[in-house]
C-alpha positions in Angstrom: 0.0 0.0 0.0 1.1 3.6 -0.7 -0.4 6.3 1.5 1.7 9.1 0.1 -0.4 11.9 -1.2 0.8 14.1 -4.1 -0.8 17.5 -3.3 -1.3 20.2 -5.9 -2.9 23.7 -5.5 -4.3 24.7 -8.8 -5.3 28.2 -7.7 -8.2 29.4 -9.9 -9.1 27.0 -12.7 -12.1 26.5 -15.1 -14.3 23.6 -14.1 -13.9 21.6 -17.4 -10.2 22.0 -17.5 -9.9 20.7 -13.9 -12.3 17.9 -14.6 -10.2 16.8 -17.6 -7.1 16.8 -15.4 -8.9 14.7 -12.8 -9.8 12.2 -15.5 -6.1 12.1 -16.6 -4.9 11.3 -13.1 -7.7 8.8 -12.6 -6.7 6.8 -15.7 -3.0 7.0 -14.6 -3.8 5.5 -11.2 -6.0 2.8 -12.8 -3.2 1.8 -15.2 -0.8 1.6 -12.2 -3.3 -0.7 -10.4 -3.6 -3.0 -13.5 0.2 -3.3 -13.7 0.4 -4.4 -10.1 -1.2 -7.7 -11.1 1.8 -8.6 -13.1 4.4 -6.6 -11.2 4.1 -6.8 -7.4 6.7 -3.9 -7.1 4.4 -1.5 -8.9 2.7 1.1 -6.7 -0.4 3.2 -7.4 -0.3 6.9 -6.6 -2.7 9.2 -4.7 -3.4 12.8 -5.7 -5.1 15.7 -3.9 -6.1 18.8 -5.9 -7.2 22.1 -4.3 -8.9 24.6 -6.6 -11.2 27.6 -6.8 -13.6 27.6 -9.8 -15.2 30.5 -11.6 -19.0 30.5 -11.2 -20.3 27.1 -12.3 -23.3 24.8 -11.5 -22.8 21.1 -11.8 -25.4 18.3 -11.8 -24.7 14.8 -10.6 -25.6 11.8 -12.7 -28.8 11.1 -10.7 -29.7 14.7 -10.3 -32.7 16.6 -11.6 -32.0 19.4 -14.1 -35.2 21.2 -12.8 -33.2 22.0 -9.6 -31.3 24.6 -11.7 -33.7 27.5 -11.6 -32.0 29.5 -14.3 -32.3 29.3 -18.1 -29.4 29.7 -20.5 -29.7 33.5 -20.8 -29.9 33.9 -17.1 -26.8 31.7 -16.6 -24.9 34.0 -19.0 -26.1 37.1 -17.1 -24.8 35.5 -13.8 -21.5 34.8 -15.6 -21.9 31.1 -14.8 -21.6 27.9 -16.7 -23.4 24.6 -16.3 -22.2 21.0 -16.6 -23.6 17.5 -16.3 -21.1 15.4 -14.4 -20.5 11.8 -13.6 -20.3 12.2 -9.8 -23.0 11.2 -7.3 -25.4 13.7 -5.8 -27.7 16.3 -7.3 -26.9 20.0 -8.2 -24.4 22.2 -6.5 -22.6 25.5 -7.1 -18.8 26.3 -7.3 -17.4 29.7 -7.3 -14.8 32.2 -5.9 -14.2 32.0 -2.2 -15.1 28.3 -2.1 -12.4 25.7 -1.4 -12.9 22.7 -3.7 -10.9 19.5 -3.1 -10.5 16.6 -5.5 -8.8 13.5 -4.0 -7.8 10.9 -6.7 -7.1 8.2 -4.2 -6.7 4.4 -4.7 -8.8 3.3 -1.8 -7.0 0.0 -1.6 -3.9 2.0 -0.6 -5.9 3.2 2.5 -7.7 -0.1 3.2 -11.1 1.5 3.1 -14.3 1.3 1.1 -16.3 4.2 -0.5 -18.7 4.7 2.4 -15.8 5.0 4.9 -13.9 7.3 2.4 -16.8 9.8 2.4 -17.2 9.5 6.2 -13.5 10.4 6.7 -13.8 13.3 4.3 -16.7 14.7 6.3 -14.6 14.2 9.5 -11.7 16.2 8.1 -14.1 19.1 7.3 -15.7 18.9 10.7 -12.3 19.1 12.3 -11.3 22.1 10.1 -14.4 24.2 10.8 -14.1 23.2 14.5 -10.9 25.2 14.6 -13.0 28.3 14.0 -15.5 27.3 16.8 -18.1 25.9 14.5 -19.8 22.6 15.3 -20.2 20.6 12.1 -22.4 17.5 12.0 -23.5 14.9 9.6 -27.0 14.3 8.3 -28.1 10.7 8.0 -30.1 11.5 4.9 -27.5 13.4 3.0 -23.7 13.5 2.6 -21.7 16.6 3.4 -21.2 18.7 6.5 -24.0 20.7 8.1 -24.6 23.1 11.0 -27.6 22.4 13.2 -28.4 19.2 11.2 -31.8 17.7 12.0 -33.3 21.1 13.1 -35.3 23.7 11.2 -32.1 25.8 11.1 -30.1 23.1 9.3 -27.7 24.6 6.7 -25.0 23.0 4.7 -21.5 24.4 4.8 -19.7 21.7 2.7 -21.1 19.6 -0.2 -19.6 16.2 -1.1 -20.1 14.3 -4.4 -17.7 11.6 -5.5 -17.2 9.0 -8.2 -15.2 5.7 -7.9 -13.8 3.6 -10.7 -11.9 0.4 -9.8 -11.8 1.8 -6.2 -10.1 5.0 -7.5 -11.9 8.2 -6.5 -12.5 11.5 -8.2 -14.6 14.7 -7.6 -14.8 15.5 -3.9 -15.9 18.3 -1.6 -16.8 22.0 -1.8 -16.4 24.0 1.4 -17.9 27.5 1.5 -15.4 29.8 3.0 -16.0 33.3 1.6 -18.6 32.2 -1.0 -21.2 34.6 -2.4 -24.2 32.7 -1.1 -26.7 34.5 -3.4 -25.6 32.1 -6.2 -27.3 29.3 -4.3 -30.6 31.1 -4.7 -30.6 30.0 -8.3 -30.7 26.2 -7.5 -32.2 23.8 -5.1 -28.9 22.9 -3.5 -28.2 19.2 -3.6 -31.9 18.8 -4.6 -33.2 20.1 -1.2 -35.9 22.8 -1.2 -36.2 23.1 2.6 -32.6 23.6 3.9 -30.2 26.5 3.8 -26.6 27.0 2.8 -24.0 28.9 4.7 -20.3 29.7 4.7 -17.5 30.5 7.3 -17.8 34.2 6.4 -21.6 34.1 7.0 -21.3 32.3 10.3 -18.4 34.2 11.7 -19.4 37.7 10.5 -16.3 38.5 8.5 -14.2 37.4 5.6 -11.8 34.6 6.4 -8.2 34.0 5.5 -8.6 31.6 2.5 -5.0 30.4 2.5 -5.1 29.7 6.2 -8.3 27.6 5.7 -6.6 25.6 2.9 -3.7 24.7 5.3 -6.2 23.6 8.0 -8.1 21.4 5.6 -5.0 19.9 4.0 -3.6 19.1 7.5 -6.9 17.4 8.6 -7.3 15.5 5.4 -3.8 14.0 5.6 -4.4 13.2 9.3 -7.8 11.6 9.0 -6.8 9.4 6.0 -3.6 8.5 7.9 -1.7 9.6 4.8 1.6 11.3 4.3 2.3 14.3 2.0 4.7 13.4 -0.7 8.0 15.3 -0.6 8.1 15.4 -4.4 
């Protein structure tokens, strides 16, 4: 097993360009896994990408397009794009001030299944926002990290949607740090019509240090997956 994680901060990057890059890494890891069958010395790599996207709405493979409340002209007016994706989940928004993380992990390297992989991802986010005094929780009916889950005040601070192929993951999480929340008014976030969305900035009353948040999330992801950052 190889628990070393190759981390890359992509800065600001278009959604489709980043999606293509994820696919490239996914195929690289799958090819490494296939070679392991004939070459026991072959290792499969793990990658972690951090990125901010320009305004974009993405719909999961089982999602309902009616949860996007804008037409094409309105999308253009909002300077946003729209993509059907191959991840799980329904519709969500990505944009400036939101930390998006894409782990391309070979789950066999970590000795875990997909359900545990998502649970650990949620835990890393819960630990990270806990460093700001926020109590993140899970919702039994929905993935992601919530505040006041199970109450009328329930609001999501981090969305999660993943894909797995041959136990190699892609897509990931979107944590609202300094996100402009008005963009969520144009969708039923993750298909829900009765729950809110929030951000660190909204909860704490002031803009947060984005780079500092990145470091906290990176630290907690590596710790919870019991991984090790690659020195390369």
